[in-house]
C-alpha positions as CSV (number, residue, x, y, z in Angstrom):
1,M,68.9,30.3,-38.7
2,I,70.8,29.7,-42.0
3,H,69.2,28.0,-44.9
4,L,70.8,24.6,-45.7
5,D,68.7,22.9,-48.4
6,R,71.6,21.0,-49.9
7,I,72.8,19.3,-46.7
8,T,70.9,16.1,-45.9
9,Q,71.1,13.3,-43.4
10,E,69.7,9.9,-44.1
11,P,70.5,6.8,-42.0
12,A,71.0,4.7,-45.1
13,V,73.4,7.1,-46.7
14,M,77.0,7.2,-45.4
15,G,75.8,6.0,-41.9
16,G,73.7,9.1,-41.4
17,K,76.5,11.6,-41.8
18,A,75.7,15.0,-43.2
19,C,75.9,14.7,-47.0
20,I,75.5,16.8,-50.1
21,R,72.0,16.5,-51.7
22,G,71.6,12.8,-50.6
23,M,74.7,11.8,-52.4
24,R,77.6,9.8,-51.0
25,V,79.7,13.0,-50.6
26,T,79.9,14.0,-46.9
27,V,80.3,17.5,-45.5
28,G,83.4,16.2,-43.8
29,M,85.0,15.2,-47.1
30,I,84.4,18.7,-48.5
31,V,85.8,20.4,-45.5
32,S,88.8,18.0,-45.5
33,Q,89.5,18.9,-49.1
34,V,89.4,22.6,-48.4
35,S,91.6,22.2,-45.3
36,A,94.1,20.3,-47.4
37,G,94.5,23.4,-49.6
38,H,92.3,22.4,-52.5
39,S,90.4,25.4,-54.0
40,I,86.7,25.3,-54.7
41,E,87.6,25.1,-58.4
42,D,89.8,22.0,-57.7
43,I,87.0,20.3,-55.9
44,L,84.5,21.1,-58.6
45,A,86.9,19.7,-61.2
46,D,87.4,16.5,-59.2
47,Y,83.7,16.1,-58.5
48,P,81.8,17.4,-61.6
49,Y,78.4,16.4,-60.1
50,L,78.9,19.0,-57.3
51,E,78.0,22.6,-57.6
52,R,79.6,25.7,-56.0
53,E,76.6,26.2,-53.7
54,D,77.1,22.6,-52.4
55,I,80.6,23.4,-51.3
56,M,79.5,26.8,-49.8
57,Q,76.7,25.1,-47.8
58,A,79.0,22.4,-46.6
59,L,81.4,25.1,-45.2
60,R,78.5,27.0,-43.7
61,Y,77.2,23.8,-42.0
62,A,80.7,23.1,-40.6
63,A,81.0,26.6,-39.3
64,W,77.6,26.3,-37.6
65,L,78.7,23.0,-36.0
66,A,81.9,24.6,-34.7
67,E,79.7,27.3,-33.1
68,E,77.6,24.4,-31.5
69,R,74.3,25.8,-32.9
70,E,71.5,23.5,-33.7
71,V,70.9,23.2,-37.5
72,V,67.8,21.5,-39.0
73,L,68.7,19.5,-42.1
74,A,66.5,18.8,-45.1
75,S,65.5,15.2,-45.9
76,A,67.0,13.7,-49.1
């Protein structure tokens, strides 16, 4: 099991989608930015309240979902 302490899910935040540290930044948004060719440095510059580990955990979470493994998320 991988450790994902920065990925949270709360029904009242972004409709319960997986988010970064309880903020209104979804894992999907991060993955979308990376898939569009934006570097981690680009994303950090555009979203200064994010940290490198936020992005890395979002990518790890997405990879786990793609493998269809169950991942337990932390509460915000």
